[in-house]
ChimeraX commands (.cxc) that place a marker at each C-alpha (Angstrom):
marker #1 position -53.74,-154.15,18.34 radius 0.5
marker #1 position -56.67,-154.58,15.99 radius 0.5
marker #1 position -56.25,-157.34,13.40 radius 0.5
marker #1 position -58.71,-159.62,11.68 radius 0.5
marker #1 position -57.93,-162.57,9.40 radius 0.5
marker #1 position -60.75,-163.90,7.19 radius 0.5
marker #1 position -61.07,-166.47,4.42 radius 0.5
marker #1 position -64.10,-166.42,2.16 radius 0.5
marker #1 position -65.51,-165.69,-1.28 radius 0.5
marker #1 position -66.26,-162.38,-2.95 radius 0.5
marker #1 position -69.98,-161.67,-3.08 radius 0.5
marker #1 position -69.70,-159.31,-6.06 radius 0.5
marker #1 position -67.09,-157.90,-8.41 radius 0.5
marker #1 position -64.72,-155.37,-6.83 radius 0.5
marker #1 position -65.40,-151.67,-7.37 radius 0.5
marker #1 position -62.46,-149.30,-7.86 radius 0.5
marker #1 position -62.79,-145.55,-7.39 radius 0.5
marker #1 position -60.72,-142.49,-6.55 radius 0.5
marker #1 position -60.93,-140.25,-3.48 radius 0.5
marker #1 position -61.09,-136.45,-3.99 radius 0.5
marker #1 position -57.36,-136.44,-3.13 radius 0.5
marker #1 position -56.67,-138.84,-6.02 radius 0.5
marker #1 position -56.01,-141.99,-3.96 radius 0.5
marker #1 position -57.19,-145.31,-5.42 radius 0.5
marker #1 position -59.50,-147.48,-3.33 radius 0.5
marker #1 position -61.12,-150.79,-4.27 radius 0.5
marker #1 position -64.07,-152.10,-2.29 radius 0.5
marker #1 position -65.21,-155.71,-2.23 radius 0.5
marker #1 position -67.37,-157.85,0.03 radius 0.5
marker #1 position -66.24,-161.20,1.42 radius 0.5
marker #1 position -68.73,-163.84,2.61 radius 0.5
marker #1 position -67.53,-166.14,5.38 radius 0.5
marker #1 position -69.65,-169.17,6.25 radius 0.5
marker #1 position -69.67,-170.17,9.90 radius 0.5
marker #1 position -71.53,-172.76,11.96 radius 0.5
marker #1 position -72.86,-176.15,10.88 radius 0.5
marker #1 position -76.19,-177.59,9.72 radius 0.5
marker #1 position -79.20,-175.57,10.86 radius 0.5
marker #1 position -76.87,-173.25,12.79 radius 0.5
marker #1 position -74.91,-172.25,9.67 radius 0.5
marker #1 position -74.94,-168.60,8.65 radius 0.5
marker #1 position -72.89,-166.15,6.61 radius 0.5
marker #1 position -70.92,-163.19,7.93 radius 0.5
marker #1 position -70.25,-160.37,5.46 radius 0.5
marker #1 position -67.10,-158.27,5.55 radius 0.5
marker #1 position -66.85,-155.08,3.50 radius 0.5
marker #1 position -63.19,-154.70,2.56 radius 0.5
marker #1 position -61.32,-151.63,1.30 radius 0.5
marker #1 position -57.86,-151.93,-0.30 radius 0.5
marker #1 position -55.80,-148.84,-1.13 radius 0.5
marker #1 position -53.34,-147.60,-3.76 radius 0.5
marker #1 position -51.33,-150.31,-5.62 radius 0.5
marker #1 position -53.05,-153.07,-3.67 radius 0.5
marker #1 position -56.41,-151.63,-4.77 radius 0.5
marker #1 position -55.35,-151.80,-8.41 radius 0.5
marker #1 position -54.18,-155.41,-8.10 radius 0.5
marker #1 position -57.41,-156.46,-6.37 radius 0.5
marker #1 position -59.53,-154.73,-8.99 radius 0.5
marker #1 position -57.58,-156.39,-11.80 radius 0.5
marker #1 position -57.49,-160.00,-10.54 radius 0.5
marker #1 position -60.48,-160.50,-8.23 radius 0.5
marker #1 position -64.04,-161.19,-9.36 radius 0.5
marker #1 position -67.29,-162.40,-7.87 radius 0.5
marker #1 position -66.76,-165.85,-6.38 radius 0.5
marker #1 position -62.97,-165.51,-5.97 radius 0.5
marker #1 position -61.65,-167.11,-2.79 radius 0.5
marker #1 position -59.38,-164.84,-0.73 radius 0.5
marker #1 position -57.66,-164.53,2.61 radius 0.5
marker #1 position -57.78,-160.96,3.91 radius 0.5
marker #1 position -55.84,-159.59,6.86 radius 0.5
marker #1 position -56.62,-156.11,8.04 radius 0.5
marker #1 position -58.07,-153.83,10.67 radius 0.5
marker #1 position -61.71,-154.12,11.72 radius 0.5
marker #1 position -63.44,-150.73,11.54 radius 0.5
marker #1 position -66.61,-149.97,13.48 radius 0.5
marker #1 position -69.34,-147.40,13.08 radius 0.5
marker #1 position -67.82,-144.00,13.91 radius 0.5
marker #1 position -70.77,-143.07,16.15 radius 0.5
marker #1 position -71.12,-146.30,18.15 radius 0.5
marker #1 position -67.88,-148.22,17.58 radius 0.5
marker #1 position -70.00,-151.27,16.75 radius 0.5
marker #1 position -70.50,-153.08,13.43 radius 0.5
marker #1 position -72.87,-151.30,11.05 radius 0.5
marker #1 position -76.50,-152.43,11.32 radius 0.5
marker #1 position -78.96,-152.42,8.43 radius 0.5
marker #1 position -82.32,-153.89,7.43 radius 0.5
marker #1 position -82.61,-156.52,4.69 radius 0.5
marker #1 position -85.36,-156.45,2.05 radius 0.5
marker #1 position -87.26,-159.11,4.02 radius 0.5
marker #1 position -87.20,-156.88,7.13 radius 0.5
marker #1 position -84.64,-158.90,9.10 radius 0.5
marker #1 position -81.61,-157.25,10.67 radius 0.5
marker #1 position -78.20,-157.42,9.01 radius 0.5
marker #1 position -74.71,-156.49,10.15 radius 0.5
marker #1 position -71.68,-155.34,8.17 radius 0.5
marker #1 position -68.13,-155.58,9.36 radius 0.5
marker #1 position -65.74,-153.17,7.64 radius 0.5
marker #1 position -62.09,-154.15,7.09 radius 0.5
marker #1 position -59.24,-151.91,6.00 radius 0.5
marker #1 position -57.10,-154.37,4.03 radius 0.5
marker #1 position -53.43,-154.76,4.94 radius 0.5
marker #1 position -52.79,-158.05,3.12 radius 0.5
marker #1 position -54.77,-160.07,0.60 radius 0.5
marker #1 position -53.94,-163.55,-0.64 radius 0.5
marker #1 position -55.67,-164.82,-3.77 radius 0.5
marker #1 position -56.66,-168.43,-3.14 radius 0.5
marker #1 position -58.63,-169.11,-6.34 radius 0.5
marker #1 position -56.70,-170.44,-9.33 radius 0.5
marker #1 position -55.29,-167.54,-11.31 radius 0.5
marker #1 position -54.80,-168.25,-15.01 radius 0.5
marker #1 position -52.31,-165.42,-15.54 radius 0.5
marker #1 position -48.65,-165.92,-14.74 radius 0.5
marker #1 position -47.83,-163.76,-11.74 radius 0.5
marker #1 position -45.09,-163.91,-9.14 radius 0.5
marker #1 position -46.16,-166.44,-6.54 radius 0.5
marker #1 position -45.58,-166.70,-2.82 radius 0.5
marker #1 position -45.20,-169.82,-0.73 radius 0.5
marker #1 position -47.66,-172.51,-1.79 radius 0.5
marker #1 position -48.19,-170.98,-5.25 radius 0.5
marker #1 position -50.58,-168.24,-4.17 radius 0.5
marker #1 position -50.28,-164.58,-5.09 radius 0.5
marker #1 position -49.66,-162.44,-2.03 radius 0.5
marker #1 position -49.94,-158.66,-2.01 radius 0.5
marker #1 position -49.20,-157.06,1.34 radius 0.5
marker #1 position -49.45,-153.45,2.43 radius 0.5
marker #1 position -45.89,-153.69,3.80 radius 0.5
marker #1 position -44.60,-154.40,0.27 radius 0.5
marker #1 position -46.17,-151.23,-1.12 radius 0.5
marker #1 position -44.06,-148.09,-1.58 radius 0.5
marker #1 position -44.30,-145.73,1.37 radius 0.5
marker #1 position -45.87,-148.31,3.67 radius 0.5
marker #1 position -44.75,-148.25,7.28 radius 0.5
marker #1 position -42.89,-151.34,8.39 radius 0.5
marker #1 position -44.76,-153.44,10.94 radius 0.5
marker #1 position -43.25,-156.08,13.22 radius 0.5
marker #1 position -44.18,-159.66,12.45 radius 0.5
marker #1 position -47.05,-160.88,14.57 radius 0.5
marker #1 position -47.09,-164.39,16.01 radius 0.5
marker #1 position -50.77,-165.18,15.62 radius 0.5
marker #1 position -51.70,-168.82,16.27 radius 0.5
marker #1 position -53.99,-169.21,13.23 radius 0.5
marker link #1:1,2 radius 0.2
marker link #1:2,3 radius 0.2
marker link #1:3,4 radius 0.2
marker link #1:4,5 radius 0.2
marker link #1:5,6 radius 0.2
marker link #1:6,7 radius 0.2
marker link #1:7,8 radius 0.2
marker link #1:8,9 radius 0.2
marker link #1:9,10 radius 0.2
marker link #1:10,11 radius 0.2
marker link #1:11,12 radius 0.2
marker link #1:12,13 radius 0.2
marker link #1:13,14 radius 0.2
marker link #1:14,15 radius 0.2
marker link #1:15,16 radius 0.2
marker link #1:16,17 radius 0.2
marker link #1:17,18 radius 0.2
marker link #1:18,19 radius 0.2
marker link #1:19,20 radius 0.2
marker link #1:20,21 radius 0.2
marker link #1:21,22 radius 0.2
marker link #1:22,23 radius 0.2
marker link #1:23,24 radius 0.2
marker link #1:24,25 radius 0.2
marker link #1:25,26 radius 0.2
marker link #1:26,27 radius 0.2
marker link #1:27,28 radius 0.2
marker link #1:28,29 radius 0.2
marker link #1:29,30 radius 0.2
marker link #1:30,31 radius 0.2
marker link #1:31,32 radius 0.2
marker link #1:32,33 radius 0.2
marker link #1:33,34 radius 0.2
marker link #1:34,35 radius 0.2
marker link #1:35,36 radius 0.2
marker link #1:36,37 radius 0.2
marker link #1:37,38 radius 0.2
marker link #1:38,39 radius 0.2
marker link #1:39,40 radius 0.2
marker link #1:40,41 radius 0.2
marker link #1:41,42 radius 0.2
marker link #1:42,43 radius 0.2
marker link #1:43,44 radius 0.2
marker link #1:44,45 radius 0.2
marker link #1:45,46 radius 0.2
marker link #1:46,47 radius 0.2
marker link #1:47,48 radius 0.2
marker link #1:48,49 radius 0.2
marker link #1:49,50 radius 0.2
marker link #1:50,51 radius 0.2
marker link #1:51,52 radius 0.2
marker link #1:52,53 radius 0.2
marker link #1:53,54 radius 0.2
marker link #1:54,55 radius 0.2
marker link #1:55,56 radius 0.2
marker link #1:56,57 radius 0.2
marker link #1:57,58 radius 0.2
marker link #1:58,59 radius 0.2
marker link #1:59,60 radius 0.2
marker link #1:60,61 radius 0.2
marker link #1:61,62 radius 0.2
marker link #1:62,63 radius 0.2
marker link #1:63,64 radius 0.2
marker link #1:64,65 radius 0.2
marker link #1:65,66 radius 0.2
marker link #1:66,67 radius 0.2
marker link #1:67,68 radius 0.2
marker link #1:68,69 radius 0.2
marker link #1:69,70 radius 0.2
marker link #1:70,71 radius 0.2
marker link #1:71,72 radius 0.2
marker link #1:72,73 radius 0.2
marker link #1:73,74 radius 0.2
marker link #1:74,75 radius 0.2
marker link #1:75,76 radius 0.2
marker link #1:76,77 radius 0.2
marker link #1:77,78 radius 0.2
marker link #1:78,79 radius 0.2
marker link #1:79,80 radius 0.2
marker link #1:80,81 radius 0.2
marker link #1:81,82 radius 0.2
marker link #1:82,83 radius 0.2
marker link #1:83,84 radius 0.2
marker link #1:84,85 radius 0.2
marker link #1:85,86 radius 0.2
marker link #1:86,87 radius 0.2
marker link #1:87,88 radius 0.2
marker link #1:88,89 radius 0.2
marker link #1:89,90 radius 0.2
marker link #1:90,91 radius 0.2
marker link #1:91,92 radius 0.2
marker link #1:92,93 radius 0.2
marker link #1:93,94 radius 0.2
marker link #1:94,95 radius 0.2
marker link #1:95,96 radius 0.2
marker link #1:96,97 radius 0.2
marker link #1:97,98 radius 0.2
marker link #1:98,99 radius 0.2
marker link #1:99,100 radius 0.2
marker link #1:100,101 radius 0.2
marker link #1:101,102 radius 0.2
marker link #1:102,103 radius 0.2
marker link #1:103,104 radius 0.2
marker link #1:104,105 radius 0.2
marker link #1:105,106 radius 0.2
marker link #1:106,107 radius 0.2
marker link #1:107,108 radius 0.2
marker link #1:108,109 radius 0.2
marker link #1:109,110 radius 0.2
marker link #1:110,111 radius 0.2
marker link #1:111,112 radius 0.2
marker link #1:112,113 radius 0.2
marker link #1:113,114 radius 0.2
marker link #1:114,115 radius 0.2
marker link #1:115,116 radius 0.2
marker link #1:116,117 radius 0.2
marker link #1:117,118 radius 0.2
marker link #1:118,119 radius 0.2
marker link #1:119,120 radius 0.2
marker link #1:120,121 radius 0.2
marker link #1:121,122 radius 0.2
marker link #1:122,123 radius 0.2
marker link #1:123,124 radius 0.2
marker link #1:124,125 radius 0.2
marker link #1:125,126 radius 0.2
marker link #1:126,127 radius 0.2
marker link #1:127,128 radius 0.2
marker link #1:128,129 radius 0.2
marker link #1:129,130 radius 0.2
marker link #1:130,131 radius 0.2
marker link #1:131,132 radius 0.2
marker link #1:132,133 radius 0.2
marker link #1:133,134 radius 0.2
marker link #1:134,135 radius 0.2
marker link #1:135,136 radius 0.2
marker link #1:136,137 radius 0.2
marker link #1:137,138 radius 0.2
marker link #1:138,139 radius 0.2
marker link #1:139,140 radius 0.2
marker link #1:140,141 radius 0.2
view
């Protein structure tokens, strides 16, 4: 089983687009700070939400929004590893791609929406029409 659970802030506004087959996809990047002091650094996750979930993310998320994302980690098709790239300053960078299964909006949301436990808006892939049911996972975090 491949599942990742991240909590962080959006690095830019989400971008919604349509595939040639007419499916909606919204892409957004999530920055996760890790480490302490001089050893602190930021990991970037490129997230893709689909269909109704994509529309909800595009409507309510914005740069700086805090989210919890659960999904599947996707590697480079050729190597199976995270995608490597070079920053403007010449240093190496890495992107981790996540296919979103569940997103929880943790930033205050001024609009009245149905809320889950703890007052946060939860949109899960399992709640979307046509989604395959998945067994509950007992993950210790």
